[in-house]
C-alpha positions in Angstrom: -9.8 63.8 80.1 -6.3 62.7 79.1 -4.2 60.8 81.6 -0.4 60.4 81.9 0.7 56.9 81.0 3.6 55.3 82.8 5.8 53.7 80.2 6.3 50.0 81.0 6.7 46.6 79.5 3.7 44.4 80.0 5.8 41.3 79.8 9.4 40.6 80.7 9.7 38.7 77.4 8.8 39.6 73.9 5.1 39.3 73.4 2.6 39.1 70.5 -0.1 41.7 70.6 -2.2 40.4 67.7 -5.0 38.4 69.5 -8.6 37.5 69.0 -10.4 40.6 67.7 -7.1 42.4 66.8 -5.5 40.8 63.8 -3.5 42.6 61.2 -4.5 43.1 57.6 -2.0 40.6 56.5 -3.5 37.2 57.0 -0.1 35.5 56.4 1.2 37.1 59.7 -1.3 35.1 61.8 1.1 32.1 61.7 4.2 34.1 62.6 3.3 35.3 66.1 5.7 34.3 68.9 4.5 32.3 71.9 2.7 34.5 74.4 3.5 34.6 78.1 0.9 34.9 80.8 0.0 38.3 82.1 -0.7 39.0 85.8 -3.2 41.8 85.9 -5.2 43.6 88.6 -7.2 46.8 88.8 -7.7 49.4 91.5 -11.2 49.0 92.9 -14.0 51.5 92.8 -16.2 52.0 95.9 -19.9 51.4 95.6 -21.4 54.7 94.5 -23.5 56.0 97.5 -23.9 59.7 97.0 -26.2 61.2 94.3 -23.2 62.7 92.6 -21.4 59.4 92.4 -24.6 57.6 91.3 -25.0 60.0 88.4 -21.5 59.8 87.0 -19.5 57.4 84.8 -16.8 56.2 87.1 -13.8 54.1 86.2 -10.8 52.5 87.8 -7.7 54.7 87.5 -4.9 52.2 87.8 -4.0 48.8 86.6 -1.0 46.7 87.8 0.4 44.4 85.2 3.2 42.0 86.1 3.9 44.1 89.2 4.1 47.5 87.4 1.6 50.3 87.7 -0.1 52.0 84.7 -2.6 54.9 84.8 -5.9 54.4 83.0 -9.3 56.1 82.9 -12.6 56.1 81.1 -12.3 58.0 77.8 -15.5 58.9 75.8 -15.5 58.6 72.0 -18.9 59.6 70.8 -22.5 60.2 72.0 -25.7 59.6 70.1 -26.7 62.8 68.3 -23.1 63.5 67.4 -23.3 65.2 63.9 -20.7 65.1 61.2 -20.9 68.5 59.6 -19.2 67.3 56.5 -21.2 64.1 55.7 -24.3 65.5 57.3 -24.9 62.2 59.1 -26.2 62.2 62.7 -25.1 59.3 64.9 -28.2 57.2 65.8 -30.6 58.6 63.2 -32.8 55.9 61.6 -33.5 55.5 57.9 -36.1 53.7 56.0 -36.1 50.9 53.4 -35.0 53.4 50.7 -32.2 54.8 53.0 -34.1 58.0 53.6 -34.1 59.6 57.0 -37.3 58.8 58.9 -39.0 61.8 60.3 -41.7 62.6 62.8 -44.7 64.8 61.9 -42.8 67.9 63.1 -40.0 67.1 60.7 -37.5 66.0 63.3 -35.4 62.9 62.7 -36.4 59.5 64.0 -33.8 58.3 66.4 -33.2 55.3 68.6 -34.4 57.2 71.7 -36.4 54.7 73.7 -39.5 56.9 73.7 -43.1 56.0 72.9 -42.7 56.6 69.2 -39.3 55.0 68.7 -39.0 51.9 70.9 -35.6 50.7 71.8 -32.6 50.9 74.1 -30.1 52.9 72.2 -26.5 52.4 71.3 -25.2 48.9 72.0 -22.1 47.3 70.6 -19.1 48.9 68.8 -16.4 47.1 66.9 -13.0 48.7 66.5 -11.6 47.4 63.2 -8.1 47.7 61.8 -8.3 47.9 58.0 -6.4 49.8 55.3 -4.0 51.2 57.9 -6.9 52.9 59.6 -9.2 52.4 62.6 -12.9 52.1 61.9 -15.7 51.9 64.5 -18.8 50.1 63.5 -21.7 50.8 65.9 -25.1 49.1 66.1 -28.3 50.3 67.8 -30.6 48.2 69.9 -33.9 49.4 68.4 -36.6 47.8 66.2 -35.4 50.0 63.4 -31.9 48.7 64.0 -29.4 51.2 62.6 -25.7 50.8 62.0 -23.0 53.4 61.5 -19.3 53.4 60.6 -16.9 56.1 61.8 -13.2 56.4 61.2 -11.2 57.1 64.4 -7.9 59.0 64.9 -5.4 57.8 67.4 -2.9 60.2 68.9 0.6 59.5 70.3 -0.9 58.8 73.8 -3.3 56.3 72.3 -6.4 58.5 72.7 -9.2 57.8 70.1 -11.4 60.5 68.6 -13.8 60.7 65.6 -12.4 61.9 62.3 -14.7 64.5 60.9 -16.1 63.8 57.5 -16.1 60.0 57.9 -19.4 59.2 59.7 -21.5 57.1 57.4 -24.8 55.2 57.7 -24.6 51.5 56.9 -27.5 50.5 54.6 -29.3 47.3 55.4 -32.0 47.6 52.8 -30.7 44.8 50.6 -31.3 42.3 53.5 -34.7 43.6 54.7 -33.4 46.1 57.2 -32.0 45.8 60.7 -33.7 44.8 63.9 -32.8 45.2 67.7 -29.0 44.9 67.3 -27.7 43.8 70.6 -24.2 42.5 71.4 -21.4 41.7 69.0 -17.8 40.8 68.4 -14.8 42.1 66.5 -13.9 38.9 64.6 -10.4 37.7 64.3 -10.5 38.7 60.6 -11.5 42.3 61.5 -15.1 42.3 60.6 -18.1 43.4 62.8 -20.3 40.5 63.8 -23.6 41.7 65.2 -27.0 40.3 66.3 -30.7 40.7 65.9 -32.4 40.0 69.3 -36.1 39.2 70.2 -37.2 37.9 66.8 -40.9 38.6 66.2 -43.2 35.6 66.1 -43.9 34.0 62.8 -47.6 33.9 63.4 -47.9 37.7 63.1 -50.0 39.2 60.3 -51.5 42.6 59.5 -54.9 42.7 61.3 -55.8 46.4 61.5 -57.1 49.0 59.1 -54.0 51.1 59.6 -51.8 48.2 58.3 -50.4 47.1 61.6 -50.3 43.8 63.5 -51.6 43.2 67.1 -48.0 43.2 68.4 -46.8 46.7 69.5 -43.2 45.6 69.8 -43.1 44.4 66.2 -45.1 47.4 64.9 -42.3 49.7 66.0 -40.5 48.7 62.8 -43.4 50.2 60.8 -41.6 53.6 60.2 -38.9 51.7 58.3 -41.6 50.4 55.9 -43.4 53.7 55.5 -46.0 52.7 58.1 -47.2 49.7 56.1 -46.5 46.4 57.9 -47.7 44.5 54.8 -44.2 45.2 53.4 -42.5 43.5 56.4 -42.3 39.9 57.5 -41.4 38.5 61.0 -38.9 36.3 59.2 -36.9 39.3 58.1 -35.6 39.5 61.6 -33.7 37.4 64.1 -30.5 36.8 62.2 -26.7 37.4 62.6 -25.5 40.4 60.5 -21.8 41.0 59.6 -20.1 44.1 58.3 -16.8 44.0 56.4 -14.7 47.0 55.5 -13.4 46.7 52.0 -10.0 47.7 50.7 -11.7 50.9 49.4 -13.0 51.6 52.9 -16.6 50.7 52.1 -18.8 49.1 54.7 -20.5 46.0 53.2 -23.4 44.4 55.1 -24.5 40.8 55.1 -27.1 38.7 57.0 -26.1 35.1 57.8 -29.3 33.0 57.3 -27.1 29.9 57.6 -26.7 30.6 61.4 -30.3 30.3 62.4 -33.0 32.6 63.6 -33.7 33.3 67.3 -33.1 36.0 69.9 -29.5 36.5 69.1 -27.6 38.1 71.9 -24.1 37.4 70.7 -22.2 35.4 68.1 -18.7 34.6 69.3 -16.0 33.2 66.9 -13.4 30.7 68.2 -9.7 30.7 67.2 -10.2 28.3 64.3 -12.3 31.1 62.6 -15.0 28.4 61.9 -16.6 27.5 65.2 -19.1 30.1 66.5 -21.1 30.0 69.7 -24.6 31.7 69.6 -26.6 32.7 72.7 -30.4 33.0 72.8 -31.7 35.8 75.1 -35.1 35.4 76.6 -37.1 32.6 78.4 -36.8 28.9 77.4 -34.1 29.6 74.8 -31.4 27.3 73.4 -27.7 27.5 73.2 -26.1 26.9 69.7 -22.9 26.2 67.9 -22.2 26.8 64.2 -19.3 25.2 62.4 -18.6 27.0 59.1 -17.5 25.1 56.0 -14.6 27.5 55.5 -12.6 29.6 57.9 -13.6 33.3 58.0 -16.7 32.6 55.8 -20.0 32.2 57.8 -22.2 31.9 54.8 -22.5 28.1 55.0 -22.1 25.5 57.7 -23.7 23.1 60.2 -25.8 24.3 63.1 -26.0 22.5 66.5 -28.1 22.9 69.6 -26.9 21.9 73.0 -28.3 19.1 75.2 -27.8 19.7 78.9 -27.1 16.4 80.8 -27.3 17.5 84.4 -24.6 16.3 86.8 -25.5 18.6 89.7 -28.6 20.6 90.6 -26.9 22.4 93.5 -26.9 26.2 93.3 -26.8 27.2 89.6 -25.9 23.7 88.5 -23.4 21.7 86.4 -23.8 19.5 83.3 -22.2 17.4 80.7 -23.0 18.7 77.2 -23.8 17.0 74.0 -24.8 18.5 70.7 -27.8 17.9 68.5 -27.3 18.5 64.8 -29.8 20.8 63.2 -28.3 20.2 59.8 -26.3 22.1 57.2 -27.5 25.2 55.3 -26.2 28.2 53.4 -27.3 31.8 53.1 -28.0 31.2 49.4 -30.4 28.3 50.2 -32.3 30.0 53.0 -32.7 33.6 51.8 -35.4 32.8 49.1 -37.6 31.3 51.8 -37.2 34.4 53.9 -38.0 36.6 51.0 -41.2 34.7 50.4 -42.5 36.0 53.7 -43.9 32.7 55.1 -46.2 32.3 58.0 -45.5 30.0 61.0 -48.4 27.8 59.8 -46.4 27.1 56.6 -43.7 25.5 58.7 -45.4 23.7 61.6 -48.9 22.5 62.1 -50.0 22.9 65.7 -52.7 21.3 67.8 -53.9 21.5 71.4 -52.3 19.2 74.0 -54.2 16.5 75.7 -55.6 17.1 79.3 -52.5 15.4 80.8 -50.1 17.6 78.8 -49.2 14.9 76.3 -49.6 15.5 72.5 -51.8 13.7 70.1 -50.4 11.0 67.9 -47.9 12.3 65.2 -47.3 15.5 67.1 -44.2 16.3 69.0 -44.3 18.1 72.4 -42.0 21.1 72.8 -41.7 24.0 75.2 -39.8 27.1 74.1 -40.2 30.9 74.5 -43.7 30.5 73.0 -44.7 28.0 75.7 -45.9 24.4 75.5 -46.9 23.4 71.9 -47.7 20.2 70.0 -46.1 20.5 66.6 -45.8 18.6 63.4 -43.3 19.6 60.6 -45.0 20.5 57.3 -44.1 20.1 53.7 -42.6 23.7 53.5 -41.3 23.2 50.0 -44.6 21.9 48.6 -43.0 19.0 46.8 -45.4 16.4 48.2 -43.5 15.1 51.2 -41.8 16.2 54.3 -38.1 15.7 53.6 -34.5 17.0 54.3 -35.2 20.3 52.6 -38.2 21.0 54.9 -36.0 20.2 57.9 -33.3 22.6 56.6 -35.7 25.5 56.2 -37.4 24.9 59.6 -34.0 24.6 61.3 -33.1 28.1 60.2 -36.4 30.0 60.2 -37.7 28.4 63.4 -34.4 27.4 65.0 -35.6 27.3 68.6 -38.7 25.3 67.9 -36.8 22.9 65.6 -34.1 22.4 68.2 -36.7 21.4 70.8 -38.4 19.3 68.2 -35.1 17.4 67.7 -34.7 16.9 71.5 -32.2 19.7 72.3 -32.5 21.7 75.5 -34.7 24.9 75.3 -34.9 25.8 79.0 -32.3 28.6 79.4 -33.2 32.0 80.8 -31.6 35.3 79.8 -28.6 33.8 78.0 -26.1 36.6 77.3 -22.4 37.2 76.6 -19.7 34.7 75.6 -15.9 34.8 75.7 -13.1 32.3 75.3 -9.9 31.8 77.3 -7.5 30.0 75.0 -4.9 29.6 77.7 -7.1 27.5 79.8 -9.4 26.1 77.1 -12.5 27.6 78.8 -15.5 29.2 77.3 -17.5 31.7 79.5 -21.3 32.1 79.2 -23.3 34.7 81.2 -26.8 33.9 82.4 -28.5 37.1 83.5 -31.0 35.2 85.6 -31.2 31.5 86.5 -34.9 31.0 86.6 -38.1 29.6 85.0 -37.2 26.8 82.6 -33.9 26.4 84.5 -35.9 25.6 87.7 -37.7 22.4 88.3 -41.4 23.1 87.5 -41.2 26.4 89.3 -40.9 30.2 88.8 -39.0 32.2 91.3 -38.8 29.2 93.6 -42.6 28.8 93.7 -44.3 25.8 92.0 -45.4 26.4 88.4 -45.5 24.0 85.5 -45.7 26.4 82.5 -42.0 26.5 81.7 -41.4 22.7 82.0 -44.6 21.0 80.9 -44.1 19.1 77.7 -40.3 19.7 77.8 -37.3 17.5 78.6 -37.0 19.2 81.9 -33.3 18.8 81.4 -32.3 21.7 83.7 -33.3 21.5 87.4 -31.3 24.0 89.4 -31.9 26.5 92.2 -33.5 29.9 91.4 -31.0 32.8 91.4 -32.4 36.2 90.3 -28.9 37.7 90.4 -27.6 35.3 87.6 -24.3 33.5 87.1 -21.4 33.1 84.7 -20.7 29.6 83.6 -17.4 28.0 82.6 -17.4 25.5 79.8 -14.6 23.0 79.1 -13.7 23.0 75.4 -11.9 20.3 73.3 -11.7 18.5 70.0 -14.6 16.5 68.6 -13.8 14.5 65.5 -17.4 13.8 64.6 -18.4 17.4 64.6 -15.1 18.4 63.0 -14.0 21.2 65.4 -11.3 21.5 68.1 -13.5 23.9 70.1 -16.6 21.9 71.1 -17.9 22.6 74.6 -18.3 19.3 76.6 -19.1 20.3 80.1 -20.4 23.2 82.2 -20.1 24.4 85.7 -20.6 27.6 87.7 -17.7 30.0 87.7 -19.3 32.9 89.7 -22.9 33.6 90.8 -24.6 36.7 92.1 -26.0 36.7 95.6 -29.5 37.9 96.4 -29.6 40.5 99.2 -32.2 42.1 101.4 -30.6 45.3 102.8 -32.4 47.1 105.6 -34.1 50.4 104.8 -31.4 52.3 106.9 -28.5 50.5 105.2 -26.3 52.6 102.9 -26.9 49.8 100.4 -30.7 50.0 100.6 -32.3 49.6 97.2 -29.8 47.0 96.0 -31.5 43.5 95.7 -28.2 41.7 94.9 -25.2 41.9 97.1 -23.0 44.9 96.1 -19.8 42.8 96.5 -20.8 40.5 93.6 -22.4 40.5 90.2 -26.0 41.2 89.4 -27.6 40.1 86.1 -24.3 39.5 84.2 -24.7 40.6 80.6 -21.6 40.6 78.4 -18.2 39.2 79.3 -14.8 39.5 77.7 -11.6 37.7 78.5 -8.4 39.8 78.5 -6.2 37.4 76.4 -3.3 35.7 78.1 -4.2 37.2 81.5 -6.0 36.2 84.6 -8.9 38.6 84.0 -12.4 38.0 82.9 -14.4 41.2 82.5 -18.1 41.0 83.5 -20.7 43.7 82.6 -24.1 44.1 84.1 -27.6 44.7 82.8 -29.5 44.9 86.0 -32.2 46.7 88.0 -31.0 44.8 91.1 -28.0 47.2 91.6 -28.8 50.9 91.8 -25.8 51.4 89.4 -24.8 48.9 86.8 -21.2 47.9 87.2 -18.3 46.3 85.3 -16.2 43.8 87.2 -12.8 42.2 86.8 -13.0 38.6 87.9 -9.5 37.2 88.8 -9.5 33.7 87.4 -6.5 32.8 89.6 -7.8 34.1 92.9 -11.6 33.7 92.3 -12.2 37.3 93.3 -14.2 40.2 92.0 -13.0 43.9 91.6 -15.4 46.7 90.7 -13.8 48.7 87.9 -16.6 50.7 86.3 -20.0 52.1 87.2 -22.6 53.8 85.1 -25.1 56.5 86.0 -28.4 55.4 87.4 -30.7 53.8 84.8 -27.8 53.0 82.4 -26.8 49.6 81.2 -23.2 48.6 80.6 -23.5 47.1 77.2 -21.0 44.9 75.4 -17.6 45.5 77.1 -15.0 44.1 74.6 -11.2 43.8 74.9 -9.1 45.1 71.9 -5.7 43.8 72.9 -3.6 45.7 70.3 -4.4 48.7 68.2 -1.0 50.1 67.2 0.5 49.2 70.5 -2.4 50.2 72.7 -5.1 48.2 74.4 -8.8 49.3 74.9 -11.6 47.9 77.0 -14.6 49.4 75.2 -17.8 50.1 77.2 -21.1 51.7 76.3 -23.2 53.7 78.8 -26.7 52.9 77.4 -29.8 55.0 78.3 -28.6 56.8 81.5 -31.7 57.8 83.5 -33.8 56.2 80.8 -32.5 58.6 78.1 -31.2 56.6 75.1 -30.4 59.8 73.3 -27.5 60.2 75.8 -26.0 56.8 75.1 -22.2 57.0 74.8 -19.4 54.8 73.6 -16.0 55.0 75.2 -13.2 52.8 76.6 -11.2 52.1 79.7 -7.6 52.7 78.9 -5.6 53.2 76.9 -3.4 50.4 78.0 0.2 50.9 76.8 2.1 48.0 75.2 5.8 48.0 74.6 7.9 45.2 73.2 11.5 44.6 74.2 13.9 45.5 71.5 
C-alpha cells in the first residue's frame, strides 16, 4: 500500500547521502562527499501484538521524526518466494543442481527452499540492493542446504516505491564454486557488491557410509539433491565460506567464494569504511570472532585472518573485555581452492587422540574446545612434503578455522554470534549475541554446573547466563602492527534482553523475555550519521519476532516492526540513498513455519532532499 510522503529536508545543512552500502558507480566520487551532519531520528512505536489478528500480520511503524519533522513511512513488500517471472521462466526460490538444472521431486514439482522434510532450510534470508549501471538490482540468498541465489532488477517510481521489473529475474549459478550452502546474513558492500555467507559448515569427518550414497548426517545429506543424490560428489569442505556477487557493466551477476576468509559457520561478513577490514561472526556454540584484513581495498581474494582473544575485565551481567587479536596467517583464494577441490578429510588436517582422565592432553597434543567439543589435536603434514610447516598452517587456518584459532590460543567460547554493524560517527562496532550461554558461562549451561563447554579451553569468558541475549559495543581504533584503522580493542554490553516469567493470566503470557526489550537479537544495522541502531530478532522467546530502534543517545528501545507468528525478522539492512530515498530492508522468513511464504520488503521509503 502506498503512503503519502511529507516533503522535508532531513538536515538543515547540505548532506551527503552516499554512505556505507550505498556508493555510486563512480569510485572517484567517494572522496568528494561533503562533511555529514548528525541526524536526530525517532520512530512512532508499535504496541505489542496481543490479538490473533495482530499476531498474524506484518506490522510496521507509520511515522518517523527526523530533526523535528514528521515523515510518513510504512512496510512495503517487494517479492515473495514463488514469484514467477513469466518472461525468463524463473521462479523465485527454486533450487537448481550442479549443472544448473531445476531439481524436481518425484511428482515433477520444483524443489524449493520450503523448510519441509524433503527440502530442509529456513527460506529467504538476506537481500542486497545494488546500484549499478544506472539501475537497481536486488541480489537474494536462501538459507537452505541447497543454497540458492537470485538477482532481480527493481523499478523505482517517483514516490520511491520499489517493484520487480518483469523479464529480469535470473538464477545465479554457483556451480563453478561447488554450489551454495545455508546462505544466512549479508551486506551490501561499499563498492556495491553482495557479500553473503554460508552458515553451519558440515564437519570435515563426514564420509559416505550408506548403500544409498549418503552420510550419517541428515543435515548435510539435505544437499544431496544438488549432486543428483550422490554424496560421493560432495565434500564438507565445499561449504562454510564467504560468497560475493558482483554485477558487471553488462548487468551479469558474477559469483565468487572467498576461501581466503576462512571456513566456519558464517553468519555475517561486515566491511569497514577502509574497504579492507572485514569482521566475521561465527554462529553456533563455542565459536570464534574473526577479523580479515585484505591486501587491497575492495578485493577480498587475499589477506590476513585474525581471531579474537577475550581478556575479561568484568563478569557482571553479560560482561566486558579488552580484546587482542591472534594472527591466523595470510592466504589467498588461489592458494586455498586447490585443497578444497581435493576433498580432504578432517584426519588429513589434524590427528586427534583421547584426553587424559583429568582432561589434559597427551604430550605433543594441544587441548582445544570448539563447537565440536573438547579435543586433543596435533597439526599434520597436510601438504605431504615431509614436515609440518607454514603451508600446513595456512591450509588448516582456512579449512578448519575454528579449530586452528583455538589451537593458536584464541577464544572459541562465543554462543550464537550474529549481526555486525558500524557507527563511524562514534567509532563503535556493534555485535549481536543471540544467547549469552554455554561457553560464555563459567563451567555451566543455563546457570547450572556443567563442564563440557569449558573443559580443555582457555575459559576466557565467564559471564552470567542470559537466554534473551545481548548487543555488544566494541571500541575501534588504529593498530599499526595489524595495519588497519578499524581494529576492535574493547567490548562492553550496550543492551541486553531481560528474562521474564509472565503469569498465565497475563496478556503477555507465552513471552519468556520481557516484551519491552530485545529477545535473541539477530542482525543489526546502524542508520548512518544518526542516533539509531536497528536490532532484529530471531527468537522463540517472544510470540512475535520484532525489530527495534535503539536510541544511542537516550539508551531507549522503540518497537518498530513485528512479524507474523513463527516468522523470523532476517537481516534488516539500511540503504541510506538510492536515488534520494532511504530503505530499511526486512525479510519475513517462514511465517507460521511456512518458508514458501517468505517475503522481502522494506520500511520506508524515507525521503531525502538536499538544499539547493
